[in-house]
C-alpha positions, 0 to 999 in steps of 0.5 A: 657513941652517945647522941651529942658527944663529939668524935675525937679528932685524932692524928697518926703520929707516924704521918705527922713525923714522916710529913714534916721531915721533907718540909723541914729539909726543903726549909733548910735547903732554901735557907742554906741556898739564900745564905750562899747567894747573900755572900756566905762562901761556899766552904764556910757556909757548908761547915756552919750548915753541918755544925748546925745540923749536928748541933740541932739534932743533938740538942733535940735528941739529947734534950735534958728536959726529956729526962727531967719531965719524964712524962707518963705516956698513957696508951688507951685503945682508939674509939671505934669511931673517930675523925682522922685529921689529914696528914698535911695539916698535922705536918704543917702544924708541926712546923710551928713555932720551931721550924718556921721561927728558925727560918725566919730568923735565918732569912732576917740574919742574911742582912748581917751574917750569912754564915749564921744563916747557914748555921740555922739552916743546919739546925732546921735540917737537924730537926728533920734528922731528929724527926726521922729518928723519932719516926723510926722509933714510933714505927717500932713501937707500932710494930711491938703493939700491933696497931697504929699510934694516934694522938689528938690533933693539935695536942702539944706535948707538955708536962704531965701525962701523954694520952696516945691512942692505939688502933689494932690492925 
């Protein structure tokens, strides 16, 4: 590394996905329990939760924007020296804005319609299910590549190419 050049701060993609998933399930369970405590009857709340879960996971996994945007994924070898972001930071960053936003909306809707809160709790859980499926996909890709897959810490997926780094071993 040349003098004055900053080291890249990377995060392991798999750790981010596996770290945020239990947090999403925790937020979903808390929002569902709050909906039931606020007056959503047990059966309607459970049905609403399951519908939200299936709908949320389905929307994330079947998002048509994924096909339309078709980002090019560029795999590069990881630099020999890089800073590794702590997994808990990556997990917390992944909660914003989707999971935390849905949790806030779910808690706000308790005042008007607790069953809607149960639906939103299901959507949050659906994000967790989609994260688990994505984690399996990343783990399989790591196995195929024979290394660990990293991304830039704090990078958001957007249009254009996405650069991922692979560290062998």
